[in-house]
DRENVO-210975 format. One record per atom (N, C-alpha, C): residue number from 1; residue in one letter; atom name; y negated, x, z. Coordinates in pm, whole numbers, m for minus. Layout:
// DRENVO-210975
   num   residuo   atomo        y        x        z
   NUM         a      CA        Y        X        Z
...
END
This chain:
// DRENVO-210975
   num   residuo   atomo        y        x        z
     1         m       N      988     4177    m4135
     1         m      CA      954     4063    m4218
     1         m       C      948     3954    m4130
     2         a       N     1059     3947    m4025
     2         a      CA     1069     3838    m3907
     2         a       C      944     3832    m3823
     3         l       N      884     3932    m3802
     3         l      CA      768     3957    m3716
     3         l       C      646     3897    m3800
     4         h       N      651     3910    m3953
     4         h      CA      538     3846    m4026
     4         h       C      543     3715    m4006
     5         n       N      662     3645    m4031
     5         n      CA      701     3518    m4028
     5         n       C      661     3451    m3906
     6         r       N      694     3515    m3796
     6         r      CA      630     3470    m3641
     6         r       C      489     3464    m3638
     7         i       N      430     3563    m3696
     7         i      CA      260     3563    m3703
     7         i       C      220     3444    m3777
     8         k       N      262     3451    m3892
     8         k      CA      231     3340    m3990
     8         k       C      237     3186    m3915
     9         r       N      377     3170    m3852
     9         r      CA      400     3043    m3778
     9         r       C      283     3016    m3666
    10         t       N      282     3116    m3596
    10         t      CA      196     3110    m3483
    10         t       C       42     3074    m3533
    11         a       N        6     3131    m3646
    11         a      CA     m129     3119    m3695
    11         a       C     m155     2976    m3754
    12         v       N      m37     2917    m3799
    12         v      CA      m38     2786    m3863
    12         v       C      m43     2701    m3744
    13         i       N       40     2699    m3629
    13         i      CA       44     2616    m3526
    13         i       C      m96     2617    m3436
    14         a       N     m150     2741    m3443
    14         a      CA     m284     2750    m3378
    14         a       C     m418     2660    m3428
    15         t       N     m381     2663    m3576
    15         t      CA     m483     2621    m3683
    15         t       C     m465     2452    m3662
    16         l       N     m360     2420    m3661
    16         l      CA     m311     2296    m3628
    16         l       C     m358     2234    m3509
    17         a       N     m334     2312    m3406
    17         a      CA     m362     2269    m3265
    17         a       C     m524     2232    m3262
    18         l       N     m608     2368    m3317
    18         l      CA     m746     2353    m3332
    18         l       C     m795     2220    m3393
    19         s       N     m732     2194    m3505
    19         s      CA     m780     2072    m3611
    19         s       C     m748     1947    m3529
    20         l       N     m635     1943    m3466
    20         l      CA     m607     1816    m3376
    20         l       C     m716     1798    m3268
    21         g       N     m733     1936    m3179
    21         g      CA     m801     1909    m3090
    21         g       C     m954     1870    m3127
    22         a       N    m1016     1924    m3231
    22         a      CA    m1138     1885    m3296
    22         a       C    m1142     1745    m3332
    23         a       N    m1034     1696    m3387
    23         a      CA    m1022     1552    m3421
    23         a       C    m1005     1451    m3310
    24         a       N     m948     1475    m3213
    24         a      CA     m927     1430    m3080
    24         a       C    m1085     1409    m3023
    25         a       N    m1146     1548    m3007
    25         a      CA    m1251     1534    m2949
    25         a       C    m1380     1431    m3011
    26         a       N    m1358     1428    m3151
    26         a      CA    m1455     1368    m3209
    26         a       C    m1416     1193    m3180
    27         g       N    m1297     1171    m3184
    27         g      CA    m1245     1032    m3139
    27         g       C    m1294     1000    m3023
    28         a       N    m1269     1100    m2926
    28         a      CA    m1296     1070    m2773
    28         a       C    m1429     1047    m2747
    29         a       N    m1530     1098    m2830
    29         a      CA    m1673     1059    m2807
    29         a       C    m1697      911    m2825
    30         e       N    m1602      850    m2899
    30         e      CA    m1621      718    m2928
    30         e       C    m1576      611    m2824
    31         l       N    m1473      678    m2740
    31         l      CA    m1394      592    m2648
    31         l       C    m1491      577    m2548
    32         k       N    m1461      445    m2478
    32         k      CA    m1539      435    m2354
    32         k       C    m1412      393    m2245
    33         i       N    m1437      495    m2147
    33         i      CA    m1357      521    m2051
    33         i       C    m1395      488    m1912
    34         g       N    m1320      437    m1814
    34         g      CA    m1353      389    m1683
    34         g       C    m1240      428    m1601
    35         v       N    m1291      479    m1472
    35         v      CA    m1199      525    m1379
    35         v       C    m1225      443    m1224
    36         v       N    m1120      377    m1188
    36         v      CA    m1139      308    m1071
    36         v       C    m1051      378     m955
    37         n       N    m1155      383     m830
    37         n      CA    m1067      416     m708
    37         n       C     m991      311     m638
    38         a       N     m861      322     m670
    38         a      CA     m775      229     m617
    38         a       C     m787      202     m465
    39         a       N     m789      321     m394
    39         a      CA     m789      323     m272
    39         a       C     m903      219     m194
    40         a       N    m1023      260     m252
    40         a      CA    m1152      229     m216
    40         a       C    m1155       69     m255
    41         v       N    m1095       34     m366
    41         v      CA    m1100     m131     m384
    41         v       C     m999     m193     m291
    42         m       N     m885     m114     m276
    42         m      CA     m808     m191     m174
    42         m       C     m857     m194      m34
    43         e       N     m941     m108        4
    43         e      CA    m1026     m117      124
    43         e       C    m1131     m214      136
    44         k       N    m1197     m223       37
    44         k      CA    m1340     m310       11
    44         k       C    m1288     m443      m44
    45         a       N    m1200     m454      m84
    45         a      CA    m1164     m605     m152
    45         a       C    m1148     m687      m24
    46         p       N    m1235     m824      m54
    46         p      CA    m1221     m924       59
    46         p       C    m1121     m979       47
    47         q       N    m1036     m993      m35
    47         q      CA     m876    m1044      m50
    47         q       C     m805     m943       49
    48         a       N     m802     m833       76
    48         a      CA     m747     m754      150
    48         a       C     m760     m794      280
    49         e       N     m898     m818      332
    49         e      CA     m919     m845      456
    49         e       C     m857     m984      484
    50         a       N     m854    m1093      390
    50         a      CA     m810    m1233      410
    50         a       C     m661    m1226      414
    51         a       N     m579    m1124      330
    51         a      CA     m435    m1105      378
    51         a       C     m393    m1058      507
    52         r       N     m488     m966      555
    52         r      CA     m461     m931      677
    52         r       C     m483    m1019      781
    53         s       N     m593    m1086      786
    53         s      CA     m616    m1206      895
    53         s       C     m496    m1321      859
    54         k       N     m448    m1341      740
    54         k      CA     m360    m1471      719
    54         k       C     m201    m1368      788
    55         l       N     m163    m1262      786
    55         l      CA      m65    m1202      842
    55         l       C      m67    m1208      975
    56         e       N     m198    m1162     1051
    56         e      CA     m187    m1174     1208
    56         e       C     m203    m1319     1243
    57         k       N     m240    m1417     1168
    57         k      CA     m216    m1549     1218
    57         k       C      m68    m1585     1211
    58         e       N      m17    m1550     1110
    58         e      CA      116    m1597     1084
    58         e       C      187    m1523     1176
    59         f       N      203    m1425     1219
    59         f      CA      277    m1349     1298
    59         f       C      232    m1336     1442
    60         a       N      123    m1376     1499
    60         a      CA      100    m1375     1618
    60         a       C      190    m1454     1733
    61         p       N      232    m1581     1675
    61         p      CA      313    m1661     1774
    61         p       C      459    m1580     1798
    62         r       N      507    m1508     1708
    62         r      CA      620    m1444     1733
    62         r       C      584    m1310     1793
    63         n       N      472    m1247     1800
    63         n      CA      446    m1110     1857
    63         n       C      424    m1155     2009
    64         d       N      363    m1280     2016
    64         d      CA      343    m1304     2164
    64         d       C      473    m1333     2213
    65         e       N      575    m1401     2154
    65         e      CA      709    m1421     2214
    65         e       C      775    m1284     2261
    66         l       N      755    m1198     2134
    66         l      CA      804    m1051     2179
    66         l       C      761     m990     2301
    67         v       N      623     m991     2333
    67         v      CA      568     m945     2443
    67         v       C      613    m1028     2573
    68         a       N      640    m1130     2566
    68         a      CA      687    m1205     2667
    68         a       C      819    m1165     2709
    69         q       N      927    m1174     2619
    69         q      CA     1035    m1122     2640
    69         q       C     1056     m997     2691
    70         q       N      954     m866     2648
    70         q      CA      952     m765     2686
    70         q       C      903     m752     2843
    71         k       N      806     m844     2865
    71         k      CA      772     m858     3015
    71         k       C      874     m883     3073
    72         q       N      957    m1000     3046
    72         q      CA     1052    m1048     3119
    72         q       C     1175     m920     3135
    73         l       N     1206     m873     3042
    73         l      CA     1326     m757     3061
    73         l       C     1259     m639     3154
    74         k       N     1134     m613     3134
    74         k      CA     1074     m509     3223
    74         k       C     1082     m578     3396
    75         q       N     1048     m707     3433
    75         q      CA     1064     m777     3544
    75         q       C     1207     m775     3583
    76         m       N     1304     m785     3528
    76         m      CA     1439     m766     3535
    76         m       C     1461     m630     3596
    77         e       N     1453     m509     3475
    77         e      CA     1469     m395     3527
    77         e       C     1388     m346     3654
    78         d       N     1278     m393     3675
    78         d      CA     1206     m372     3821
    78         d       C     1284     m421     3927
    79         r       N     1327     m536     3915
    79         r      CA     1400     m592     4012
    79         r       C     1539     m530     4051
    80         l       N     1604     m487     3951
    80         l      CA     1714     m402     3992
    80         l       C     1682     m288     4051
    81         s       N     1586     m202     3992
    81         s      CA     1568      m68     4062
    81         s       C     1506     m103     4192
    82         r       N     1439     m198     4227
    82         r      CA     1373     m232     4361
    82         r       C     1487     m276     4445
    83         d       N     1582     m404     4417
    83         d      CA     1657     m475     4498
    83         d       C     1807     m418     4481
    84         g       N     1832     m349     4383
    84         g      CA     1977     m303     4342
    84         g       C     2056     m270     4457
    85         a       N     1999     m198     4556
    85         a      CA     2086     m108     4673
    85         a       C     2100     m243     4760
    86         v       N     2035     m336     4771
    86         v      CA     2062     m434     4871
    86         v       C     2136     m536     4826
    87         m       N     2133     m553     4695
    87         m      CA     2234     m686     4624
    87         m       C     2390     m646     4644
    88         s       N     2448     m760     4638
    88         s      CA     2592     m754     4646
    88         s       C     2648     m706     4515
    89         d       N     2755     m664     4506
    89         d      CA     2819     m583     4385
    89         d       C     2801     m695     4266
    90         d       N     2848     m835     4299
    90         d      CA     2836     m933     4198
    90         d       C     2707     m964     4130
    91         q       N     2621     m968     4256
    91         q      CA     2468     m971     4197
    91         q       C     2426     m900     4099
    92         r       N     2451     m763     4156
    92         r      CA     2403     m636     4087
    92         r       C     2447     m635     3937
    93         r       N     2607     m635     3929
    93         r      CA     2649     m656     3783
    93         r       C     2609     m766     3736
    94         s       N     2590     m895     3762
    94         s      CA     2522     m980     3687
    94         s       C     2393     m958     3632
    95         l       N     2316     m904     3732
    95         l      CA     2181     m878     3688
    95         l       C     2167     m756     3555
    96         e       N     2282     m678     3574
    96         e      CA     2273     m550     3481
    96         e       C     2326     m622     3346
    97         r       N     2429     m722     3352
    97         r      CA     2463     m785     3237
    97         r       C     2357     m860     3192
    98         d       N     2286     m918     3249
    98         d      CA     2163     m993     3185
    98         d       C     2047     m913     3136
    99         i       N     2042     m800     3196
    99         i      CA     1932     m689     3145
    99         i       C     1993     m639     3003
   100         l       N     2110     m621     3010
   100         l      CA     2161     m545     2881
   100         l       C     2165     m670     2776
   101         s       N     2213     m781     2802
   101         s      CA     2213     m896     2705
   101         s       C     2051     m926     2644
   102         t       N     1955     m920     2766
   102         t      CA     1817     m941     2720
   102         t       C     1757     m839     2643
   103         r       N     1817     m712     2660
   103         r      CA     1773     m569     2610
   103         r       C     1812     m596     2453
   104         r       N     1944     m631     2436
   104         r      CA     1994     m660     2281
   104         r       C     1910     m760     2196
   105         d       N     1876     m892     2291
   105         d      CA     1803    m1002     2211
   105         d       C     1660     m926     2189
   106         v       N     1597     m846     2270
   106         v      CA     1458     m799     2227
   106         v       C     1474     m686     2120
   107         k       N     1564     m649     2127
   107         k      CA     1580     m524     2004
   107         k       C     1583     m624     1872
   108         r       N     1705     m719     1873
   108         r      CA     1730     m791     1767
   108         r       C     1609     m852     1709
   109         a       N     1523     m917     1815
   109         a      CA     1412     m980     1767
   109         a       C     1308     m903     1741
   110         q       N     1275     m758     1790
   110         q      CA     1188     m677     1728
   110         q       C     1229     m634     1600
   111         d       N     1357     m622     1559
   111         d      CA     1395     m573     1418
   111         d       C     1360     m690     1323
   112         e       N     1398     m795     1362
   112         e      CA     1366     m925     1265
   112         e       C     1244     m925     1236
   113         f       N     1152     m932     1339
   113         f      CA      977     m936     1344
   113         f       C      951     m823     1242
   114         r       N     1010     m705     1258
   114         r      CA      955     m573     1186
   114         r       C      987     m603     1026
   115         d       N     1101     m667      997
   115         d      CA     1139     m670      870
   115         d       C     1074     m790      811
   116         d       N     1072     m898      883
   116         d      CA     1007    m1020      805
   116         d       C      842     m968      796
   117         l       N      789     m912      902
   117         l      CA      649     m871      863
   117         l       C      627     m765      749
   118         n       N      727     m675      738
   118         n      CA      738     m583      614
   118         n       C      736     m663      481
   119         i       N      831     m759      484
   119         i      CA      848     m857      362
   119         i       C      721     m910      335
   120         r       N      674     m969      412
   120         r      CA      543    m1068      376
   120         r       C      422     m962      366
   121         r       N      426     m861      419
   121         r      CA      304     m754      377
   121         r       C      326     m705      242
   122         n       N      438     m678      189
   122         n      CA      460     m648       33
   122         n       C      431     m757      m12
   123         e       N      464     m879        0
   123         e      CA      425     m998      m69
   123         e       C      265     m994     m100
   124         e       N      211     m974       19
   124         e      CA       69    m1008        5
   124         e       C        6     m879      m60
   125         l       N       58     m761      m60
   125         l      CA       38     m646     m115
   125         l       C       51     m681     m272
   126         s       N      156     m723     m324
   126         s      CA      162     m742     m450
   126         s       C       84     m844     m501
   127         k       N       39     m953     m448
   127         k      CA      m41    m1046     m507
   127         k       C     m191     m979     m487
   128         l       N     m238     m903     m416
   128         l      CA     m357     m836     m385
   128         l       C     m357     m733     m519
   129         q       N     m260     m656     m539
   129         q      CA     m244     m538     m651
   129         q       C     m242     m654     m780
   130         r       N     m189     m753     m812
   130         r      CA     m228     m839     m923
   130         r       C     m365     m874     m941
   131         q       N     m434     m934     m843
   131         q      CA     m571     m981     m850
   131         q       C     m663     m860     m867
   132         i       N     m620     m756     m829
   132         i      CA     m713     m623     m856
   132         i       C     m695     m578    m1012
   133         s       N     m566     m585    m1046
   133         s      CA     m520     m564    m1182
   133         s       C     m612     m662    m1288
   134         d       N     m597     m799    m1263
   134         d      CA     m648     m879    m1326
   134         d       C     m821     m865    m1332
   135         a       N     m881     m831    m1209
   135         a      CA     m997     m811    m1219
   135         a       C    m1053     m663    m1312
   136         i       N     m957     m584    m1309
   136         i      CA     m982     m467    m1367
   136         i       C     m972     m495    m1542
   137         e       N     m877     m571    m1547
   137         e      CA     m857     m624    m1710
   137         e       C     m958     m700    m1751
   138         s       N    m1012     m789    m1670
   138         s      CA    m1145     m860    m1729
   138         s       C    m1253     m804    m1759
   139         l       N    m1275     m678    m1655
   139         l      CA    m1391     m610    m1655
   139         l       C    m1399     m539    m1778
   140         a       N    m1267     m455    m1805
   140         a      CA    m1249     m378    m1917
   140         a       C    m1279     m459    m2052
   141         k       N    m1243     m577    m2033
   141         k      CA    m1265     m660    m2184
   141         k       C    m1373     m700    m2183
   142         e       N    m1472     m730    m2091
   142         e      CA    m1584     m803    m2096
   142         e       C    m1695     m671    m2122
   143         q       N    m1657     m560    m2071
   143         q      CA    m1755     m428    m2109
   143         q       C    m1699     m337    m2191
   144         n       N    m1595     m393    m2289
   144         n      CA    m1551     m324    m2406
   144         n       C    m1510     m168    m2379
   145         f       N    m1438     m164    m2251
   145         f      CA    m1388      m39    m2221
   145         f       C    m1235      m18    m2332
   146         d       N    m1209       91    m2372
   146         d      CA    m1086      149    m2436
   146         d       C     m981      200    m2331
   147         v       N    m1015      251    m2215
   147         v      CA     m916      307    m2113
   147         v       C     m962      309    m2000
   148         i       N     m893      230    m1884
   148         i      CA     m940      253    m1750
   148         i       C     m806      329    m1683
   149         l       N     m851      427    m1609
   149         l      CA     m749      482    m1533
   149         l       C     m791      494    m1384
   150         t       N     m675      525    m1286
   150         t      CA     m702      524    m1180
   150         t       C     m713      644    m1119
   151         n       N     m789      686    m1005
   151         n      CA     m839      810     m978
   151         n       C     m684      885     m923
   152         a       N     m570      833     m924
   152         a      CA     m430      897     m876
   152         a       C     m427      999     m962
   153         n       N     m435      994    m1094
   153         n      CA     m395     1068    m1189
   153         n       C     m516     1135    m1267
   154         v       N     m633     1140    m1193
   154         v      CA     m746     1198    m1254
   154         v       C     m794     1299    m1167
   155         i       N     m827     1434    m1238
   155         i      CA     m839     1519    m1158
   155         i       C    m1016     1508    m1122
   156         y       N    m1077     1484    m1215
   156         y      CA    m1232     1452    m1206
   156         y       C    m1281     1357    m1283
   157         s       N    m1384     1280    m1247
   157         s      CA    m1449     1191    m1313
   157         s       C    m1601     1186    m1275
   158         s       N    m1683     1184    m1374
   158         s      CA    m1835     1169    m1307
   158         s       C    m1846     1020    m1274
   159         k       N    m1989      989    m1204
   159         k      CA    m2017      855    m1158
   159         k       C    m2027      779    m1268
   160         r       N    m2041      840    m1415
   160         r      CA    m2094      752    m1523
   160         r       C    m1969      641    m1553
   161         v       N    m1845      720    m1520
   161         v      CA    m1751      643    m1570
   161         v       C    m1645      560    m1455
   162         d       N    m1725      600    m1332
   162         d      CA    m1654      520    m1219
   162         d       C    m1699      388    m1193
   163         i       N    m1612      270    m1223
   163         i      CA    m1633      140    m1218
   163         i       C    m1586       60    m1099
   164         t       N    m1549      143     m985
   164         t      CA    m1496      103     m878
   164         t       C    m1571        8     m804
   165         e       N    m1702       15     m795
   165         e      CA    m1789      m76     m732
   165         e       C    m1823     m222     m832
   166         d       N    m1808     m208     m962
   166         d      CA    m1821     m319    m1038
   166         d       C    m1683     m403    m1007
   167         v       N    m1564     m325    m1000
   167         v      CA    m1418     m401     m943
   167         v       C    m1438     m463     m827
   168         v       N    m1514     m421     m729
   168         v      CA    m1489     m463     m610
   168         v       C    m1608     m593     m603
   169         q       N    m1718     m586     m671
   169         q      CA    m1792     m709     m701
   169         q       C    m1727     m817     m761
   170         r       N    m1648     m794     m893
   170         r      CA    m1577     m897     m952
   170         r       C    m1495     m957     m847
   171         l       N    m1414     m888     m748
   171         l      CA    m1339     m923     m667
   171         l       C    m1393    m1022     m531
   172         l       N    m1538     m973     m520
   172         l      CA    m1608    m1068     m443
   172         l       C    m1661    m1198     m482
   173         k       N    m1682    m1206     m604
   173         k      CA    m1706    m1308     m684
   173         k       C    m1590    m1418     m677
   174         a       N    m1454    m1353     m705
   174         a      CA    m1340    m1425     m712
   174         a       C    m1297    m1487     m601
   175         r       N    m1339    m1447     m489
   175         r      CA    m1285    m1512     m352
   175         r       C    m1268    m1641     m361
END
């Protein structure tokens, strides 16, 4: 009797699944679906290049300053290795202290630079992602898409549903 109930239940579940699958397939034929290659949009969007240029300009002076500090440290270390043997003990200790202090200052400056750059990069990336999202949303509404997916979760999509270039063109116009 228990075997008969399991077979009956399995048959009902299978029939229900087939019915739902057929209904979903019929409904899916009416859906307009688009797929966006997010990585390609990020790479091709003019706003991404503008953000990179903006960050380079913003951080170039600090980067130049860091390079100068590193050069100064290298000169001090070279002087110690070249002249250390002929220096007085006081001169050598003083130079060693200066090198140690400068090394700490350079490390601190590098850490601050890296942290500040990462914060600003994340801010610019967030802004760019909002712009891309807005472009996708407006394109979807304009062209009556029901669903837009990113390729991160799509195993396969045909060229017919790929709207990546449309999104890039919209971002070009939005510059």
